[in-house]
C-alpha positions in Angstrom: 93.0 -26.3 -16.9 90.6 -23.5 -17.8 87.9 -26.1 -19.3 87.7 -28.4 -16.1 87.5 -24.9 -13.9 84.7 -23.5 -16.6 83.0 -26.8 -16.0 83.2 -27.1 -12.5 81.9 -23.4 -12.1 79.2 -24.0 -14.7 78.5 -27.7 -12.8 78.0 -26.2 -9.4 76.0 -23.0 -10.7 73.2 -25.7 -12.1 73.4 -27.7 -8.5 73.0 -24.2 -6.6 70.1 -22.9 -9.0 68.3 -26.4 -8.8 68.9 -26.6 -5.0 67.4 -23.2 -4.6 64.3 -24.0 -7.1 63.2 -26.7 -4.6 63.6 -24.5 -1.2 61.9 -21.8 -2.6 58.5 -22.2 -0.8 60.5 -22.7 2.8 61.3 -18.1 1.9 57.8 -18.0 2.6 57.3 -20.3 5.4 56.5 -19.0 9.1 57.8 -19.8 12.7 56.5 -22.6 13.8 55.4 -23.6 17.5 58.1 -27.0 17.3 61.2 -25.3 19.6 61.0 -21.8 17.3 59.3 -20.2 20.2 62.4 -21.6 22.6 65.3 -20.5 20.5 63.6 -17.2 18.8 60.3 -15.7 19.6 60.6 -15.9 23.6 63.9 -16.3 24.1 65.0 -13.1 26.3 69.1 -14.5 25.6 68.9 -13.9 21.7 67.7 -10.4 22.0 70.3 -8.3 22.6 74.1 -8.1 20.9 76.7 -7.2 23.0 79.8 -8.5 24.4 78.0 -9.1 27.8 75.3 -11.5 26.0 77.5 -13.0 24.1 79.9 -14.1 26.8 76.3 -15.1 28.4 75.6 -17.3 24.9 78.7 -19.0 25.2 78.2 -20.2 28.7 74.3 -21.2 28.3 72.5 -24.1 27.3 69.6 -23.1 24.5 66.5 -25.6 25.0 69.1 -28.2 26.4 71.4 -27.9 24.1 74.7 -26.5 24.2 75.3 -24.3 20.9 76.2 -21.2 21.6 77.0 -20.2 18.2 73.7 -21.3 16.5 72.3 -18.8 19.4 74.6 -16.2 18.3 73.8 -16.3 14.5 70.0 -15.7 15.8 71.4 -12.7 18.0 72.7 -11.4 15.3 69.5 -11.8 13.0 67.2 -10.3 15.5 69.1 -6.9 16.0 69.2 -6.2 12.2 65.4 -8.0 11.7 63.7 -8.8 14.7 61.8 -11.3 14.1 60.8 -11.4 10.3 60.5 -15.2 9.5 62.0 -14.8 6.2 65.7 -13.7 6.9 65.9 -16.5 9.1 64.5 -18.7 6.6 67.3 -17.0 4.3 69.8 -17.7 6.4 69.4 -21.5 6.6 68.8 -21.8 2.7 72.2 -19.5 2.2 73.6 -22.0 4.3 72.3 -25.5 2.8 73.7 -24.0 -0.5 77.1 -22.9 1.0 77.0 -26.5 2.1 76.3 -27.8 -1.2 79.7 -26.6 -2.5 82.0 -28.0 0.1 79.8 -31.3 -0.5 81.7 -30.8 -4.0 84.3 -29.4 -3.1 84.9 -32.8 -0.8 83.9 -35.4 -3.0 86.2 -33.9 -5.8 89.6 -34.1 -3.3 88.6 -37.8 -2.4 87.5 -38.7 -5.3 88.9 -36.5 -8.3 85.6 -37.3 -10.6 84.1 -33.8 -11.2 81.0 -36.2 -12.5 80.9 -38.3 -8.4 81.0 -34.7 -7.5 78.2 -32.8 -8.9 75.9 -36.1 -8.5 76.9 -36.1 -5.1 76.3 -32.6 -4.6 72.7 -32.5 -6.5 71.5 -34.9 -4.5 72.5 -33.3 -0.9 70.9 -30.4 -2.0 67.5 -31.4 -3.3 66.8 -34.6 -1.2 63.7 -34.4 0.8 65.0 -35.3 4.1 67.2 -33.0 3.7 63.8 -30.0 4.2 63.8 -30.7 7.7 67.2 -29.1 8.5 66.5 -26.1 6.0 63.2 -25.3 6.4 62.8 -25.8 10.1 64.2 -22.1 11.9 65.3 -24.5 14.8 67.4 -26.7 12.7 69.9 -23.7 12.2 72.7 -25.9 14.1 72.3 -28.7 10.5 73.3 -26.6 8.3 75.3 -24.4 10.7 77.2 -26.8 12.0 77.0 -29.2 8.6 79.2 -25.9 7.2 82.5 -26.3 9.5 81.7 -29.9 10.0 82.5 -30.1 5.8 85.0 -27.2 6.2 87.2 -28.8 8.4 87.1 -32.3 6.5 88.3 -30.5 3.7 90.9 -28.5 5.7 92.5 -31.6 6.9 92.1 -33.2 2.9 94.4 -30.2 2.0 97.0 -31.1 4.8 96.8 -34.4 3.3 97.4 -33.6 0.0 100.0 -30.8 0.6 102.7 -32.5 2.8 101.2 -32.1 5.8 101.1 -28.1 5.6 100.8 -27.5 9.3 98.3 -24.1 8.3 95.8 -27.0 7.0 96.1 -29.0 10.5 95.4 -26.2 12.9 92.8 -24.6 10.4 91.2 -28.3 10.5 90.9 -28.1 14.7 89.6 -24.7 14.7 86.9 -26.1 12.4 86.0 -28.6 14.5 85.7 -26.5 17.2 83.6 -23.9 15.5 81.2 -26.9 14.2 80.8 -28.3 17.7 80.2 -25.1 19.3 77.5 -25.2 16.4 75.8 -28.7 17.1 77.6 -31.4 19.7 76.5 -34.2 16.7 80.0 -32.7 15.1 81.8 -35.5 17.7 82.1 -38.2 14.4 84.5 -35.8 12.8 87.8 -37.5 14.5 87.0 -40.8 12.9 86.2 -39.5 9.6 89.8 -38.4 9.9 90.5 -42.1 9.8 88.1 -42.3 7.0 90.0 -40.1 4.9 93.2 -41.5 5.4 92.5 -44.7 4.6 90.7 -43.6 1.3 93.2 -41.5 0.5 95.7 -44.3 1.1 97.5 -42.5 3.6 99.6 -45.6 5.7 98.7 -45.9 8.9 101.7 -44.8 11.2 102.0 -44.0 14.8 102.1 -39.8 13.8 98.6 -40.7 12.2 97.3 -41.5 15.5 99.2 -39.0 17.3 97.5 -36.0 15.4 93.8 -37.1 15.8 94.6 -37.1 19.7 93.3 -33.2 19.8 90.2 -34.0 17.6 89.2 -37.2 19.9 89.7 -35.0 23.0 87.7 -32.1 22.0 85.2 -34.8 20.8 84.7 -36.6 23.9 85.0 -33.1 26.1 82.0 -32.3 23.8 80.1 -35.9 23.9 80.5 -36.1 28.0 78.4 -32.1 28.1 75.8 -33.8 25.5 75.4 -36.2 27.5 74.4 -34.4 31.0 72.8 -31.6 28.9 70.2 -34.0 27.9 69.2 -35.4 31.3 66.2 -34.2 31.0 65.2 -35.7 27.9 66.7 -39.3 29.2 64.0 -40.7 31.6 62.9 -43.3 32.9 60.2 -43.0 30.5 62.5 -43.1 27.5 64.7 -46.3 28.7 64.0 -49.5 27.1 65.0 -52.8 28.0 65.6 -56.0 25.6 64.3 -56.7 23.4 62.6 -53.5 22.3 65.7 -51.6 22.6 67.2 -54.1 19.8 64.1 -53.7 17.9 63.5 -49.9 18.0 67.3 -50.1 17.2 66.7 -52.2 14.0 63.8 -50.0 13.0 65.7 -46.7 12.8 68.7 -48.0 10.4 65.9 -49.6 8.1 64.3 -46.5 8.6 67.0 -44.6 7.0 68.3 -46.9 4.5 64.6 -47.2 3.1 64.2 -43.1 2.9 66.9 -43.1 1.3 65.6 -44.7 -2.3 62.2 -43.8 -1.4 61.9 -40.3 0.5 57.8 -40.4 1.4 55.7 -39.4 3.9 57.9 -37.8 5.7 56.9 -36.2 9.0 58.4 -33.4 11.7 57.7 -36.1 14.3 57.6 -40.2 14.4 55.9 -41.5 17.8 57.1 -44.1 19.4 54.5 -47.3 18.0 51.3 -48.1 20.6 51.6 -51.3 22.2 49.7 -53.5 22.0 49.0 -55.6 25.6 52.6 -54.1 26.3 54.1 -55.9 22.7 55.2 -54.7 20.1 53.3 -54.5 16.7 54.4 -57.3 14.6 56.1 -55.4 12.0 59.0 -54.5 14.5 60.2 -58.2 15.3 61.1 -58.0 11.3 63.2 -55.3 11.0 66.2 -57.0 12.6 65.2 -60.0 10.5 65.3 -56.9 7.0 68.7 -55.2 9.1 70.5 -58.6 8.9 70.0 -59.4 5.5 71.1 -55.5 4.6 74.2 -56.6 6.5 74.6 -59.9 4.3 74.2 -58.1 0.9 76.7 -55.6 1.6 79.4 -58.3 3.1 78.6 -60.3 -0.5 78.8 -57.0 -2.5 82.2 -56.1 -1.1 83.6 -59.4 -1.5 82.9 -59.0 -4.7 84.0 -55.5 -5.4 86.9 -56.7 -3.3 86.2 -54.5 -0.8 86.5 -51.2 -3.1 88.0 -48.4 -0.8 85.9 -46.0 -2.1 82.9 -48.3 -1.5 84.0 -48.8 1.9 84.5 -45.2 2.3 80.4 -44.2 1.6 79.3 -47.3 3.8 81.4 -46.1 6.7 81.1 -42.2 6.0 77.0 -43.3 6.9 77.5 -45.2 9.8 80.1 -43.5 11.3 77.9 -40.3 11.1 74.3 -41.9 12.1 76.0 -43.5 14.5 75.7 -40.7 17.5 72.1 -39.8 16.5 70.6 -43.8 16.4 69.5 -43.1 20.2 71.3 -45.9 21.7 70.3 -44.3 24.8 66.5 -43.4 24.1 66.1 -39.6 24.4 62.7 -37.3 23.6 59.6 -38.7 22.4 60.4 -39.5 18.8 62.1 -42.6 17.8 63.7 -41.4 14.7 64.3 -37.5 12.7 64.5 -36.7 9.3 67.5 -34.2 10.1 70.0 -37.0 11.6 70.9 -37.9 8.1 71.7 -34.5 6.5 75.4 -35.4 6.6 75.3 -39.3 7.1 73.8 -39.5 3.6 76.7 -38.0 1.8 78.5 -41.6 2.0 75.3 -43.2 0.1 75.1 -40.0 -2.3 79.0 -40.9 -3.1 77.8 -44.3 -3.5 75.0 -43.3 -5.7 77.8 -41.1 -8.0 80.3 -44.1 -7.7 77.7 -46.6 -9.4 76.7 -44.3 -12.5 80.5 -43.2 -13.0 81.1 -47.3 -13.0 78.3 -48.4 -15.4 79.1 -45.4 -17.7 82.3 -46.9 -18.0 81.6 -50.3 -18.1 80.7 -50.6 -21.8 82.7 -48.7 -23.7 80.4 -50.1 -27.0 77.2 -48.7 -25.8 77.9 -45.5 -24.1 76.3 -42.8 -26.0 73.3 -44.9 -25.5 74.1 -45.8 -22.0 74.9 -41.8 -21.5 71.6 -40.2 -22.9 70.1 -43.0 -20.9 71.5 -41.6 -18.0 71.1 -38.3 -18.8 66.9 -38.7 -18.7 67.2 -40.7 -15.6 69.4 -38.3 -13.8 67.1 -35.6 -15.0 63.8 -37.1 -13.8 65.7 -38.0 -10.3 66.4 -34.8 -10.1 62.6 -33.3 -10.9 61.3 -36.1 -8.4 62.9 -35.3 -5.7 62.8 -31.1 -6.0 59.0 -31.4 -6.1 59.3 -34.0 -3.4 60.9 -31.0 -1.6 59.2 -28.5 -2.6 56.2 -29.9 -1.5 58.1 -30.8 2.0 58.7 -27.0 2.4 55.0 -26.7 2.4 54.4 -28.5 5.1 56.6 -26.3 6.8 54.1 -23.2 6.5 53.0 -22.3 9.9 52.3 -24.5 13.2 49.0 -25.3 12.1 49.7 -27.3 8.8 53.0 -28.6 10.2 50.8 -30.8 13.0 47.7 -31.5 10.8 50.1 -33.3 8.2 51.6 -35.2 11.7 48.1 -35.8 13.1 47.4 -37.3 9.5 50.2 -39.8 9.6 49.8 -40.8 13.4 46.7 -39.8 14.4 47.2 -41.3 17.4 50.1 -38.6 18.2 49.1 -36.6 21.8 52.2 -34.2 20.8 51.2 -33.3 17.2 47.6 -32.7 18.8 48.9 -30.7 21.9 50.8 -28.3 19.1 48.1 -27.7 17.0 45.9 -26.9 19.6 48.7 -24.3 20.8 48.9 -22.6 17.6 45.0 -22.6 17.5 45.3 -21.0 20.8 48.0 -18.5 19.7 45.2 -17.2 16.9 42.6 -17.1 20.0 40.6 -19.5 17.6 39.8 -21.4 20.8 37.2 -23.8 20.8 39.5 -25.5 17.8 42.3 -25.3 20.7 40.0 -27.2 23.3 39.4 -29.6 21.0 42.9 -30.4 20.3 43.7 -30.4 23.5 41.3 -32.9 25.0 42.1 -35.4 22.4 46.2 -35.0 23.2 45.0 -35.3 26.9 43.1 -38.5 26.6 45.8 -40.0 23.8 48.6 -39.9 26.7 46.7 -39.4 30.4 49.9 -39.2 32.2 51.0 -36.0 30.6 49.9 -33.1 32.9 50.6 -30.2 29.7 47.6 -30.9 27.6 45.4 -30.7 30.7 47.4 -27.0 31.6 46.7 -26.0 28.0 43.6 -27.1 28.3 42.6 -24.7 31.5 44.1 -21.8 29.6 41.8 -22.2 26.6 38.8 -22.8 29.2 39.8 -19.5 31.0 39.5 -17.8 27.7 36.3 -18.5 27.1 35.3 -17.4 30.7 34.6 -21.2 31.0 36.2 -21.0 34.9 35.0 -24.3 36.7 35.5 -26.5 33.8 39.3 -24.5 33.5 39.5 -25.5 37.2 38.6 -28.8 36.8 41.5 -28.8 33.7 44.0 -27.3 36.1 43.2 -29.8 38.8 44.1 -32.9 37.0 47.5 -31.4 35.9 48.4 -31.1 39.4 46.9 -34.5 40.0 49.6 -35.7 37.2 51.8 -33.9 38.3 52.2 -32.4 42.0 54.8 -29.8 41.0 53.0 -28.3 37.8 54.0 -24.9 38.3 52.2 -23.8 34.9 48.9 -25.5 36.4 49.1 -23.0 39.7 49.8 -19.8 37.6 46.6 -21.0 35.6 44.5 -21.4 38.3 45.6 -18.3 39.9 44.8 -16.4 36.7 41.3 -18.4 36.3 40.3 -17.4 40.0 41.3 -13.8 39.7 39.0 -13.5 36.9 36.6 -15.1 39.3 37.2 -12.1 41.6 38.7 -14.6 43.9 42.4 -12.3 44.2 43.1 -14.3 47.9 42.8 -17.5 46.5 44.8 -16.2 43.3 47.7 -15.2 45.0 47.9 -18.7 47.0 47.9 -19.9 43.6 50.3 -17.5 42.5 52.6 -18.1 45.5 52.5 -22.0 44.9 53.7 -21.8 41.4 56.3 -19.4 42.5 57.5 -21.6 45.6 57.7 -24.4 43.0 59.9 -22.2 40.3 61.2 -18.9 41.7 62.3 -18.6 38.3 59.1 -18.1 36.9 58.7 -14.9 35.6 54.8 -14.8 33.7 53.7 -15.9 38.0 55.2 -12.8 39.2 53.7 -10.3 36.8 50.3 -11.7 37.6 51.0 -11.1 41.2 51.9 -7.3 40.2 48.8 -7.2 38.7 46.7 -7.9 41.6 48.9 -5.9 44.2 48.4 -3.3 41.9 44.7 -4.0 41.7 45.3 -3.3 45.3 46.6 -0.3 45.6 50.2 -2.0 47.0 52.1 0.0 44.8 55.3 -1.5 46.4 54.9 -5.1 46.2 54.0 -4.4 42.8 56.3 -2.3 41.3 58.6 -5.4 43.2 57.0 -8.3 41.6 56.9 -6.6 38.7 60.6 -5.7 38.3 61.1 -9.1 39.5 59.3 -10.1 36.5 61.4 -8.2 34.0 64.7 -9.3 35.7 64.2 -13.1 35.1 62.4 -12.5 31.6 64.1 -9.1 29.9 61.8 -9.6 26.4 59.2 -9.6 28.8 56.4 -7.5 27.1 53.4 -7.7 28.8 55.3 -7.5 32.2 56.9 -3.6 30.7 53.2 -2.7 30.0 52.5 -3.7 33.6 55.4 -1.4 35.2 54.1 1.4 33.0 50.7 1.2 34.7 52.3 1.0 38.1 54.6 4.4 37.6 51.5 6.3 35.9 49.4 5.2 39.2 52.6 6.8 41.1 52.7 9.5 39.0 56.1 9.2 37.7 55.0 9.5 34.2 58.2 9.9 32.6 59.4 6.2 34.4 55.9 5.3 32.7 56.4 6.1 29.2 59.9 4.5 29.6 58.4 1.6 30.5 55.5 1.3 27.8 59.1 2.2 25.0 60.7 -0.7 26.2 57.2 -3.1 25.8 57.0 -1.7 22.2 60.8 -2.0 21.6 60.2 -6.2 22.3 56.9 -5.9 20.5 55.9 -2.8 18.3 52.1 -4.5 17.5 51.6 -4.7 21.4 48.4 -2.7 21.5 48.0 -2.0 24.9 51.7 -0.2 25.3 50.2 2.1 21.9 47.2 3.0 23.3 48.6 4.0 26.8 51.2 5.8 25.6 48.5 7.7 23.2 46.7 8.8 26.5 49.7 10.3 28.4 50.7 12.2 25.3 47.2 13.1 24.4 47.3 14.9 27.9 50.7 16.2 27.8 49.4 17.9 24.6 51.8 16.4 22.3 49.2 15.7 20.0 51.5 14.6 16.5 52.3 11.6 18.9 49.2 10.9 20.9 48.0 10.6 17.1 51.3 8.1 16.0 50.1 5.7 18.7 46.8 6.2 18.2 46.5 5.1 15.0 48.3 2.4 15.5 46.1 1.1 18.0 43.4 1.1 15.3 45.3 -0.2 13.0 45.9 -3.0 15.6 42.4 -3.0 15.9 43.2 -3.0 20.2 39.3 -3.3 21.4 40.3 -2.0 25.1 40.0 1.5 24.4 38.1 3.9 27.1 35.4 5.6 25.2 35.9 8.8 26.2 39.5 9.1 25.0 38.2 7.3 21.7 36.2 10.1 20.8 38.5 13.2 22.2 41.0 11.5 20.1 39.1 11.7 17.0 39.0 15.6 17.0 42.9 15.5 16.0 42.8 12.5 13.9 43.7 14.1 10.2 
């Protein structure tokens, strides 16, 4: 018994070591603009940790997804580590390593075979299609829901094996709820519980059905919640009729089957294919035939092995878990996703483990030779998969690298150019941003987003006429594009046409009364006009709508400074720095106040930060005065 426990401990340690090594590059990665902004960087909901904020998180959506437990994990990280990407990546990897242990544990309970459990856990840990779930910070929901999901199945398995000990049954329900609160993809668990009954030869009785009722009810509730929360993604643009829906469905299944054995040419974004004269490329008409071939071969194989229960378990484990993400009702701009295989592939890994185990047992006279060959083969497979995973982690380095990788594989993907353009824009590389936004607008002439972004980039370069043209195009495409109206306001404001700017800001606010940036922009115009009451009203509304709005806090500080309320001004400048310690304007304003208050130590502290940040909007006279007091 001790030797078996030691063997298990050594095998699990090996899995963890290899997996950690393969995913190590992800720890060096930054945030990306692929949902990380909405989930973390620009998400005010995670910026405070209190009973009130926790309660609010439990009752709200995060980018159209009900994933409150995932949101709470971000809240905890932000509370202690702010926006340090290493911590968020380390948390994802930590849960992935825990999931490797749970996979080992589950497969061992199902198969009673240490070798199969080891192989399944190792493949789960290092398969390249799992990189997206681990290296993408916003996909925390995958590794978190999987942790509770696998734990729930394990608990239910103990409920069966321990003569129906009720505590394991109730624990499984609790873990299922936690999994659903992390990601609703856990709705497939009730069917898996029936599958566990099947593979463990449990007799099918009335009680077996009744005990699944709480799981089924919870699954249905969350399935309906998913359907209604995803209404913004399910639009007429993505609803396809026969034969497109059949072709896409066949393509998705074949893709996941093929990438299991050949995990190359992966992408964070797989766009829908371009149609020629309204018809899909010919290759897509072949996928239903390929799928039928797979199905036929599967039935022939199952017949040959006499419908062996463990093999059926592996096949159904994949099918049950992949079903919710086959997009029978199409949603979003991507046709498939690597992350959808995180749990489903466990079924295929199990089949691979069973296959290798069978070969080792089959030919006793050649067992030593077969073992030696298998060890070499396993090391080669593990080495190749680990290398591919390492390389895939590097692709998630930052937004520019990530979207450049997509563009290399799908040069017609407008979304990739738009997102890379936004990454260049964030780095103040406006010329590169314009090139990408312009190409995105030409590739997808019906999307107002690229033209809205193009307007911003031209505005930053002072090319106002081109900025106005781009925003007008966005408005033509989408009459209620409030972002475009807001951008037009900023352009006209920079041109000194404040009345026209205010008209556009008012238009944006009328379309979306909850759009915080437009109120901050209005506040600035009121401040310039010395209409302090209105400036204060709109500025406060901006931070009410967006509690982490750094620029608005800085603006409020300036308003109170003009009103002669220095303490209030200090409060709001400091508030800006709470959310962004590197905000140069707030440091500069604080340095000025402290200097004239003769609190030179504090003035020097903030002005030194101004110099460090190379903030270039410093009053020259004040700069000279401060140099006298710098050490």
